[in-house]
N, C-alpha and C positions, 0 to 999 in steps of 0.2 A: 802431310798437309794437302798434297795435290792428288785428289782422287777423281777419276772420271765417273760420272753417273752411269749406272748400268745401261740405260737406254742409249746414251751417247756412244758407249763402247760397242753395243750391239750394232748400231747404225754404222759406225766406223768399220767394223769388221765386215759388214755386208757390202759397204759401198767403196771403201778405200783400203782394202787389205794391203798390208805392208809388202806381201809377196803374192805373185799369181797363184791361183788355186792349185795348179799342177805342181808348183814348187812347194806349196805348203805341206803336201803329203810326202815329199821326197824323203828318201832314207838312204844315206845320211843327209842332214840338212844342207840346203844349197848355200854356198858361200855368198856373202853379201856382195863381193866385188863382181860376181857374175850377173847381179841384178842391176848394176849401175850402167848408165849410158856413158861410154868413155868420152864422148864429146862434151856432155854436160859436166862430167868430172873435170875435164880440162878447163872449162869456164870457171867452175868453183875454185879451182886451184889458183886462178888469177886474182882472187881476193886475198890480200896479204895484210897481216896485222899492222905492219909499219905504215902502209898506205892508209889504212882505216884510221889509225891514230893521228896521222898527219892531217887528214881531212878534218877530224874533230878539233885538232889544235888550230887549224886555220880558221875555223868558225869562231873560236874563243877570242880571237884578236878584236872582235867587235863587242866584247863584253856580253851582257845578257841579251842583246839584240831585241830589246823591248820595242814593240810595235809603235809607230808614230814618232820615231826618232831618227836622227841622221845615221846613227850606228846600225839601225835596222835596214835603212835604205842602202847603206854601204855594203851590208852583208848580202842583200839581194843581188847587187851588182857583182860581188865577188863570186857568188854561187853561179850566176850566169856565165861569167868568164871561165870558171872551172869546167862547167858542162861543155862549153864550146871547145875548150882545150882537149877534152876527152874524145871529141868527134861528134858529140850530140849537138850539132850546130843549128838545128831548126828550133832554136829557143823562142818562146813566146811568153807574154806576160798577161796575167789577169789584172785588170785595174778596176778598183772599186773605191767607194767612200765609206769610211768608218766614223761613226759618231758615238761617243760614249753615252750609253743609256742612263737615264735618270734613275737612280737607285732609291727606292723607298725604304724607310726605317722598318726593321722587322716588326711584325705584329705580335703582340703579347697574347698567346693563347693558353698560357699557363694559369691565369687567374691569380698569380702570386707576384706580379710585377717583374717577371723574368722574361727572357727571350725564348721564343718558340724553338723547340728542338731539344732542349735539355742537355744533359751532360754527354749524351751519346753522339752529338753532332760534331761536325768538323771543327777542329781546334780544341777538342777536349784534352785534358791532361792525361798523363800516363795512368794506366790501371788495367784491371781485368774486367771482362764483360762479355756480353753476347748481343751483337748488333746485326742488323741487316744493312749491308753496304752494296750498292750497285746491283741489287738483286740477289746477292750472295750472303748467306749467313756467316758471320765471323765470330769465332771463339778464340780468345787469347789476349795477349797483352797489347794494349793500344797506347800510342804516344801522340803527343801534340803534333798537329799538322797545320799548315796555313802558308800564306805568302809573306815573306819578309818585306817590309816597307821601310825599314830603318837603315838609312845609309851608313850610320856609324857602326853597324855590325860588320861592315866590310872593312877589315883592317888594312888592306892594301890601298894606299892613297891613290895610286895610278888607276886601279880598277874602279875605285870609288868615284874618281873624277870622270872616267870614261862613261860610267853609268848614270851620271848626274843629270843629263838632259831629260826632262819629263816628256811623256807622250802628249802629243797634240792631235786633235781630230783632223780629218781631212783625207786626202788621197792615199790609198795603199796599193802596193804592187806585190805580186808573187810570180815566180818564174817556173816554167816547165819546159821539157823537151820530149821528143817522141822517137822511139825506135819503130820505124814503119815496117809492117809485115809484108812479106813478099807475095803470099798467095791470098791472104785475107786481111788486107790493110783496113777494111771497113769494120774490124772488130778489135777491141783492145782491153788490156788489163791496166788499171791505174795503180801505181806504186807511189806512196806518199809518206812524207814526214814533215813536221812543222819546224820552221827555222826561227821562229820568235821565241823569246823566253822572258823571264823577269825574276826579281828577287835579289838583285845587286851582286850576283855572282857572274859566272861565265856561261851559264846554261849549257854546260858541257854534256850532261846526260839528258837533260830535259830542254831542248831535244836535239842538242848537237849530235848525240849518238844516233838518233834516227835519221836526221838530215844527212849525216856522213854516210850512213848505210845506203840511202837512196842514191846519193851521188856516186858511190862506189859501184852500185849496180848499173847506173847509167854509163860509167866508164867501161865496165866489162862488156855490156851489151852493145856499146858503140864501137867496139873493136871492128876493124875492117873485115875480118874473117868470120864474124858472127852474123848469122841471118836467122830470122824468125818467121814463121808462117803468119802469126798474128802480131798486131802492134802492141807496144808497151809504152805507156806515158809515165814519166818521172816528174812528180810535182812536189815542190817545196812550199807548203802552205804558210801563209802569214796569219796573224790574228787568231791563232788557236787558243792562246791564253785568255782572250777576251770572250770566248764562246764559240770557237770554230767558225769565225766569220769569214775567213778566207776560203774555206771549203764550201761554205754556203754560197758565197759569191760565185764560185766556179759553177756550182749546180745551176744557179739562176741564169747565168750567162751561156752555159754550154749544153745543158740537158736536152733542150729541144733540137739541137743540131746533130744529135747522134745518127750515124749511119748515112748521112746525106752527102752525096758526091758533089764536090764543088771545085771547079766548074763542071757542069754536066759532061760526061764522057771523058773526063780527065783521068779517072782512076784514083783521084785524090779525095780523101775524106778528112776534112779539118777536125771533125769530132767523131771518131769511130764509135761504134756501139759499145757500151760498157758491158764487159763480161764479168768484172769483179773489181773490187777496190781493196787494196792491201795497205794498211797504215802501220807506221813504225813510230813508237813514242816511248822513250825511256828504255834503253836496251841493255844497260850495263850492270846495275847494282842489285845483286841477289845475295844478301848476307843473312837472310832469315828474319824471324820474328824478333822484336825487341825483347830484351831480358825483363825480368819482373821490375827492376828499378828504372826501366826506360832506356838504358844504354844499349848500344848495338855492338855486335861482334865486328872487329876490324877486318875480319877475313871473310872471303866468299864461302857460303855454306856448301858442304859436299853435295847437296841435292840440287844445286843450281841448275836451272833449265830455262828454255825459251818458252814463254807463255804465248799461245795463240788463242785469241778470243773471238767469239761471235756472239751476237745478241739473240738469245732464244726467243725473245718477245717480238722480234722484228718481222715485218711482212715477208722478208726474203730469208728467213732463218734456215730453211731447208738447203737452199743454195749456198748460204754462207757457211753452214756446217760442212757441206761437201768441200768447199774451198779450204776451210781450216784443216780438214783431214788430208787433203791433197798436199798441203805444205808440211803437215806432220809426217806423212809418208816420205816426202822428199828429205826431210831432216833425218829420218832413219837411214836413208841411203847415203847422204852426202855430207852431213855435218860432221866435223872432226872431233868435237869435244863434249858437246852438251846435247841432251835429248830435248824433245819438245813435249809440252803438255797442252791439251786442248781444253778450254773452259768456255762456258756458255753465258758469261756476264760481261760482255763488252760495254764500255762506257767511257765518257769524258775524253774523247779525242776526235780527230777529223773523219774517222770512218762513221761516226754517229750520224751526220747528216745524210750519208749515202745508204744507210742500212735498210730503209724501206723502199729504195729505188733499185738497188742491185746487190748481189752478194757482196758483203763487206766484212772484213775481219781486221783485227789489230794484233800486232806482235808487241810484246812487253818483256820487261825484266821480271815482273811479278804480276799477279792478278791485280788489275787496277782497282776494281771495286772493293775487293776483300783485303788485299795486302798493302798496296801503296797508300790507300786511303786510311789505313790503320797505323801508318808510321813506319813501315818496313824500309823506307828510303828517307833517311834524315836529311839528305841534301835537296830534297824536292822543294823547289822555289826558295832556296836558301843561299846565303853567301858562300857556302861550302861547295856548291855545285861548280867545281873548278876542275880543269884538266888534271891538275896535280893531285887531286883527291883519289883518283882511280888507279888501280894496279893493272898489270898486264892481264891478270885473270879477268878483271872486270871488262877490259877492252876485248878480250878474247870471247867473252859471252856475247858481246855485240857483234863480233865477227861471225860467230856461229849463227846468229839470227840472219845475218846477210847471206850466209851459205844456204840457210833454209829457204829464204825467199827467192834467191837467185835460181836454185835448183828447181824449186816448185814452179816458178814462172817460166823457166826454160822448158820444163816438161809440158806445161799447159799451152805454151805458144809454139811448140814444135821447133825449138832452137836447135841449130846445128852449125857446124863449122864448114866453111867453104873449102873444098879440096884444092 
C-alpha cells in the first residue's frame, strides 16, 4: 500500500541518503550503530513508553477537550503546568477570538434533488471504489466517517456528563514554550500538535497522542544537560477541529515578528525565523484497511509505520520534502520498532496554514487523505477514541513517531549534551 513515487525516491537518494556516500560503498556494510550520534541516541532513550502513555492519560481527564468549553481551558492550564514542570518555563499563550462561521446549506449540483458530492464524499457507507482523496488516488474498501454528535452513543455516564458542556464563541488560548538556541537563537523549528478534540470520547488519539508527543519532546529537550544551536518551539494548538484556527491565529500574530531582536542588542528573539514546522496528528492506530464487510482488524498490522507527509502542491514543497526526508533518515537511525514512509499529500491539520510560508510536514499513523479519510481509523471523532481502546503496540507506534521527530530535530538544531 505504501509506495514512494519514483521521483520522490530519486530526490531522497540524492538529497538525504540514509548513509554517507563513503559508507554506501563500504564492503562489508557499515553497522548502523556507527552512524548514530551517541548524544542524540542518549536523548532518544529518554523517551519512555510509560511516560508517553501517562501523558496521554493525563490529557484524557478533560474528556474530548472540545474548544470553547471549560474542559478545554482546564486542559490548556494543565498542559502549561506540565511544560513548566519539565523545565520549559518560558511558556506563553496565543490569545484570539473564535466565532462559529455561518454554514450554508449544501448546493444541489446533481439536478436530482440530491446533495453535491455523491456517494464518494465523506460519510459514505462501506463499499469498494476508486476515489481521489486529499490529492491521492484511493483504491479499496471505504467505511463511513464523520463526527459523532450523539451524546447517547457514549455509554460511560461520567464521560458523557464531562463532555456535555457545549462550545460557546469567544476568547481562545493556546500555550507554547521554547528551547532557546545557544549559537543561533534567531532561528527555530516549530514542533506542534493540537490539544482540542470532539466526538464525545476522550480524544486519546486525535490528538492526545500528538499533544503528548510534543510535550514529551519538550521534556527531553528541556533537560538541563541538553543544548541546541538553534531554537525549538513546542506549540499545542487549539481549534484545529474547527479549521486550524489556532494555527492561523499564531501566523497572523507572529509571522511579521520573525528574526527581530527585541529589545535591540539583547540577543533575544521573541519570534525566531521559522526554519520548518513539524505537526503531529493521530499517531497510534495503524490496523490496516477495513475488511470487505466494513469491520476492522483488532490488531496492529505487521506493516505499521510512521507516515511523514508534505504537500507537493505547496509553494514550499521542495523544502518540505527535504525536511520530510531528514526525519525519515533520522527514523532509520534512531527509531526502535517502526520504519517511516514519506508521502506527498499532506492535508487537514495545523501544518496546512504554514505550508506556503515555510517548509511544513505532518507525522501521522496513516496517510490522512488516502487512508484515514477512507475509514482506516474507526475511532476518529467517535466515542471509542478512549485511552483504554489502544494497546501497547498502538502506544509504541506513537513513541516511535516521537523518536523520529526528536532525533530529526536534534540533528537539524545541532543538539548536544553538556559535558
